[in-house]
C-alpha positions in Angstrom: 261.5 -168.5 144.8 259.3 -165.8 146.2 258.1 -166.3 149.8 254.5 -165.9 150.8 254.9 -162.3 152.0 256.6 -161.4 148.7 253.8 -163.0 146.6 251.1 -161.2 148.7 252.9 -157.8 148.3 253.2 -158.3 144.6 249.5 -159.2 144.3 248.5 -156.1 146.3 250.8 -154.0 144.1 249.4 -155.0 140.8 245.8 -154.9 142.0 246.2 -151.4 143.2 248.2 -150.2 140.2 245.9 -151.7 137.5 242.8 -150.1 139.1 244.6 -146.8 139.5 245.4 -147.1 135.7 241.7 -147.8 135.1 240.5 -144.9 137.2 242.8 -142.2 135.8 241.6 -142.0 132.2 238.0 -142.4 133.5 238.6 -139.4 135.7 240.0 -137.4 132.8 237.0 -138.2 130.6 234.2 -137.9 133.2 235.5 -135.4 135.7 238.4 -133.3 134.3 236.5 -132.7 131.1 233.7 -131.2 133.1 236.2 -129.0 135.0 237.8 -127.9 131.6 234.5 -127.1 130.0 233.3 -125.2 133.1 236.5 -123.2 133.2 236.0 -122.4 129.5 232.4 -121.0 130.3 230.3 -123.8 128.7 226.5 -123.7 129.6 224.8 -126.1 132.0 223.2 -127.8 129.0 226.5 -128.4 127.4 228.1 -129.6 130.6 225.3 -132.0 131.1 225.7 -133.4 127.6 229.3 -134.3 128.5 227.8 -137.3 130.3 227.4 -138.8 126.8 231.2 -139.3 126.9 230.2 -142.3 128.9 228.6 -144.1 125.9 231.7 -146.2 125.2 231.3 -147.7 128.7 227.7 -148.4 127.8 228.6 -150.0 124.4 231.8 -151.9 125.4 229.9 -155.1 125.8 229.6 -155.3 122.0 233.4 -155.6 121.5 234.2 -157.2 124.9 234.4 -160.8 123.5 237.5 -159.7 121.5 239.3 -159.3 124.8 238.4 -162.9 125.8 239.1 -164.4 122.5 242.3 -162.7 121.1 245.6 -162.5 122.9 245.9 -162.3 126.7 244.6 -159.7 129.0 248.0 -158.6 130.2 249.0 -157.6 126.7 245.7 -155.8 126.1 246.0 -153.7 129.2 249.6 -152.7 128.7 249.0 -151.7 125.0 245.9 -149.7 126.0 247.9 -147.8 128.7 250.5 -146.8 126.1 247.7 -145.6 123.7 245.9 -143.7 126.5 249.1 -141.8 127.3 249.3 -140.7 123.7 245.7 -139.6 123.7 246.1 -137.6 126.9 249.1 -135.8 125.3 246.9 -134.8 122.4 244.7 -132.8 124.7 247.6 -130.3 125.0 246.6 -128.7 121.7 242.9 -127.8 122.4 243.9 -126.9 126.0 246.1 -124.1 124.8 243.3 -122.3 122.9 240.2 -123.6 124.9 239.1 -125.3 121.7 236.1 -127.2 123.1 235.1 -128.8 119.8 238.5 -130.5 119.3 238.8 -131.3 123.0 235.4 -133.1 122.9 236.6 -135.3 120.0 239.8 -136.2 121.8 237.8 -137.0 125.0 235.5 -139.3 123.0 238.6 -141.1 121.6 240.0 -141.5 125.1 236.6 -142.8 126.3 236.7 -145.7 123.8 240.3 -146.5 124.6 239.6 -146.3 128.4 236.5 -148.6 128.1 238.6 -151.2 126.3 241.3 -150.9 128.9 238.7 -151.4 131.7 237.6 -154.7 130.1 241.2 -155.9 130.1 241.8 -155.0 133.7 238.5 -156.4 135.0 238.9 -159.6 133.0 242.5 -160.0 134.2 241.4 -159.5 137.8 238.6 -162.1 137.6 240.7 -164.6 135.6 243.7 -164.4 137.9 242.1 -164.4 141.4 239.7 -166.9 143.0 236.2 -165.9 144.0 237.1 -165.3 147.7 240.0 -163.0 146.7 237.8 -161.1 144.2 235.4 -160.1 147.0 238.1 -159.7 149.6 240.2 -157.3 147.5 237.2 -155.4 146.2 237.8 -152.6 148.7 241.5 -152.3 147.5 240.5 -152.1 143.9 237.8 -149.5 144.5 240.2 -147.5 146.7 242.9 -147.5 144.1 240.4 -146.4 141.5 239.4 -143.5 143.7 243.0 -142.6 144.3 243.2 -142.1 140.6 240.1 -139.9 140.7 241.8 -138.0 143.6 244.8 -137.4 141.3 242.6 -136.6 138.3 239.8 -134.4 139.7 242.1 -133.2 142.5 245.8 -132.9 141.8 245.6 -132.5 138.1 242.8 -129.9 138.3 244.8 -128.0 140.9 247.8 -128.2 138.6 245.7 -126.8 135.8 244.6 -123.9 138.0 248.1 -123.3 139.4 250.2 -123.7 136.2 248.2 -124.6 133.1 246.0 -127.2 131.4 249.1 -128.2 129.3 250.9 -129.2 132.5 247.8 -131.1 133.6 247.4 -133.2 130.5 251.2 -133.8 130.0 251.4 -135.1 133.5 248.5 -137.5 132.9 250.2 -138.8 129.8 253.4 -139.4 131.6 251.6 -141.4 134.4 249.9 -143.7 131.9 253.2 -144.4 130.1 254.9 -145.1 133.5 252.1 -147.5 134.5 252.4 -149.4 131.2 256.1 -150.0 131.9 255.4 -151.1 135.4 252.6 -153.5 134.4 254.7 -155.0 131.6 257.2 -155.9 134.4 255.1 -156.9 137.4 252.0 -158.6 136.1 252.0 -162.4 136.1 250.9 -164.1 132.9 247.2 -164.9 133.3 246.0 -168.5 133.2 245.4 -169.7 129.6 241.9 -169.3 128.2 239.8 -172.2 127.2 241.3 -173.4 123.9 238.0 -174.7 122.7 236.7 -171.1 122.6 239.1 -170.1 119.9 237.8 -172.7 117.5 234.3 -171.4 117.7 234.7 -167.7 118.2 231.3 -166.4 117.1 229.5 -169.3 118.8 231.4 -168.3 121.9 230.3 -164.7 121.6 226.6 -165.8 121.4 227.1 -168.2 124.2 228.7 -165.5 126.4 225.5 -163.4 126.1 223.2 -166.3 126.4 224.8 -167.6 129.6 224.7 -164.2 131.1 221.0 -163.7 130.4 220.1 -167.3 131.4 221.3 -166.8 135.0 218.6 -167.2 137.7 216.9 -164.0 138.7 218.5 -162.1 135.8 215.6 -159.7 135.3 215.8 -158.5 138.9 219.6 -158.3 138.6 219.5 -156.2 135.4 216.9 -153.8 136.9 219.1 -153.3 140.0 222.3 -152.8 137.9 220.5 -150.2 135.7 218.9 -148.2 138.5 221.6 -148.5 141.2 223.4 -145.3 140.2 220.5 -143.3 138.7 220.1 -140.7 141.4 223.8 -140.5 142.2 224.6 -140.0 138.5 222.0 -137.3 138.1 223.5 -135.4 141.1 227.1 -136.0 140.0 226.7 -134.5 136.6 225.9 -131.1 138.1 228.2 -130.9 141.1 231.0 -129.1 139.3 228.8 -126.3 137.7 226.9 -126.1 141.1 230.2 -125.4 142.9 231.1 -122.9 140.2 227.6 -121.3 140.8 228.5 -121.0 144.5 231.6 -119.1 143.5 234.3 -121.7 143.9 237.1 -121.5 141.3 239.3 -124.2 139.7 241.7 -124.7 142.5 239.0 -124.6 145.2 236.9 -127.2 143.2 240.0 -129.4 142.8 240.5 -129.4 146.6 236.8 -129.9 147.5 235.7 -132.5 145.0 239.2 -134.0 144.3 241.2 -134.0 147.5 238.6 -133.9 150.2 235.9 -135.9 148.4 238.1 -138.6 147.0 239.9 -139.2 150.3 236.6 -139.9 152.0 235.5 -141.9 149.0 238.6 -144.1 149.4 237.7 -144.6 153.0 234.2 -145.6 152.1 235.4 -148.0 149.5 237.8 -149.7 151.9 235.1 -149.9 154.6 232.6 -151.2 152.1 234.9 -154.0 151.0 235.6 -154.9 154.6 231.9 -155.0 155.5 231.0 -157.1 152.5 233.9 -159.6 153.1 232.7 -159.9 156.8 228.9 -159.8 156.4 228.5 -161.0 152.9 226.7 -159.2 150.1 223.2 -160.3 151.1 223.5 -158.7 154.5 225.3 -155.5 153.3 223.3 -154.7 150.2 220.4 -152.7 151.5 222.1 -150.7 154.3 225.0 -149.6 152.1 222.6 -148.7 149.2 220.5 -146.7 151.6 223.5 -144.7 152.9 224.5 -143.9 149.3 221.1 -142.6 148.5 220.8 -140.4 151.7 223.8 -138.4 150.6 221.9 -136.8 147.7 219.5 -134.6 149.6 222.5 -133.0 151.3 223.2 -131.1 148.1 219.7 -129.8 148.0 220.4 -128.3 151.5 223.6 -126.8 150.2 221.8 -125.2 147.3 219.1 -123.8 149.7 221.3 -122.6 152.6 224.4 -121.5 150.6 226.5 -122.2 153.8 230.2 -121.6 154.4 233.0 -123.6 152.6 233.3 -125.8 155.8 229.8 -127.2 155.3 230.4 -127.6 151.6 233.4 -129.7 152.4 231.6 -131.8 155.0 228.7 -132.5 152.6 231.1 -133.5 149.8 233.0 -135.7 152.1 229.9 -137.5 153.3 228.6 -137.9 149.7 231.9 -139.3 148.4 232.3 -141.7 151.4 228.7 -142.9 150.8 229.5 -143.4 147.1 232.6 -145.4 148.0 230.4 -147.8 150.0 228.0 -148.1 147.1 230.7 -148.7 144.6 232.1 -151.6 146.6 228.6 -153.1 146.8 228.0 -152.8 143.1 231.4 -154.2 142.0 230.9 -157.4 144.1 227.3 -157.7 142.7 228.7 -157.5 139.2 231.5 -160.0 139.8 229.0 -162.5 141.2 227.2 -162.4 137.8 230.4 -163.5 136.0 230.9 -167.2 134.9 234.1 -169.1 134.0 235.5 -168.5 130.5 233.4 -165.4 130.0 234.7 -163.2 132.8 235.6 -160.1 130.7 232.4 -160.3 128.6 230.1 -160.9 131.6 231.6 -158.1 133.7 231.5 -155.8 130.7 227.8 -156.5 130.2 227.1 -155.6 133.8 229.4 -152.6 134.0 228.1 -151.2 130.7 224.5 -151.5 131.9 225.5 -149.9 135.2 226.7 -146.8 133.3 223.6 -146.5 131.1 221.7 -144.6 133.8 224.7 -142.3 134.4 224.9 -141.5 130.7 221.3 -141.0 129.9 220.3 -139.3 133.2 223.4 -137.2 133.4 223.2 -136.2 129.7 219.9 -134.4 130.2 220.6 -133.2 133.8 221.8 -129.8 132.6 218.5 -129.0 130.9 216.6 -130.0 134.0 218.9 -128.0 136.4 218.7 -124.9 134.2 214.8 -125.2 134.2 214.1 -125.9 137.9 217.1 -124.6 139.8 219.6 -126.5 141.9 217.4 -127.1 145.0 214.6 -128.9 143.1 217.1 -130.6 140.9 218.9 -132.3 143.8 215.6 -133.3 145.3 214.5 -134.9 142.1 217.9 -136.8 142.0 216.9 -138.3 145.4 213.6 -139.4 144.0 215.5 -141.2 141.1 217.4 -143.2 143.7 214.3 -144.7 145.4 213.8 -147.6 142.9 217.2 -149.0 143.7 216.3 -149.1 147.4 213.1 -151.0 146.7 215.1 -153.5 144.6 217.7 -154.0 147.3 215.0 -154.7 149.9 213.4 -157.4 147.7 216.6 -159.0 146.2 216.0 -162.7 145.7 218.3 -165.0 147.7 219.4 -166.9 144.5 221.3 -163.8 143.3 223.8 -164.0 146.2 226.9 -166.1 145.9 228.6 -165.1 149.1 231.8 -167.0 150.1 234.0 -166.4 153.2 236.9 -164.2 152.3 240.4 -164.8 153.8 240.7 -161.0 154.5 
């Protein structure tokens, strides 16, 4: 029988590895694709439109009940990881000829598979851990997710610049296959789902949405979820072409946005999880949201001053650290909206709405940046972040479900 230390280590291992597996394909679709299209010479308008690769994350709530009602979440996430490895390997073909049309189709397929995998991982996490652990480990899960983004937008992009895009995508495929094997072995079988749900599948689907929308203060909560990332997403969509505009190539961008930025993002996520577990979400919500928003005008200063690479690195580090704090806040807020028996569906509803702003705002950001220039563009991104600050200030007390964490 495993001792307490062994059980704790195993829990830490699977939490970290599953969220790494969740973050890697997301990084490929949302970050590496932008690096690839920028490298191939795509316009600002086209690069902005890549944000619409996020549509599957917006729409996943429509097939999320399938994860709750059929099979168990361990099986779902292992199978999705195997499939994602295959899809990553398919990118080798368009990469060899810079075929952007074929690459776009494969990235769209990867986005649908990745969104389904996300629901499996998030549902497994919520179903397997109690409420206190869900909040207490939020920093670890966000940190692991950001490690995957460090590997994707950092190591894999550097690998593409150093060797080739073929090496980049083949390495990504191998990692997903390795994670599938590891999770098949280490993940405990999740608690059984409510048997009653399986006899009334479509009634359960309706009930999942009804119970989510019937929660106290849901209008305020939905507004906050929708607007929380609006300014950050607007800025994020143009960071890679902006750095390319400043003259930084593929390897330099991989170091700046991948290595430097993601390391500070991991630190911010861990710090955010610690702050929330100690203070509670109610006390932490506004200050962490404010810090996230204040990072955006720094890019306007970069566009205006065109400083040395050292200041570019400092700005990216600050912005990514702030984003890590904000992500920890939002993840806990979304988890507190989830109710028993509908964890995957409820979390999918919240996370899909969260990404709506990123998709819509990011999708048209290239047209705006091309029209007004980068200085005004980043200032407008900060304006887009102000509504989330106002909502955080006035958040009703009934939306908080803080519990003391053991961490």
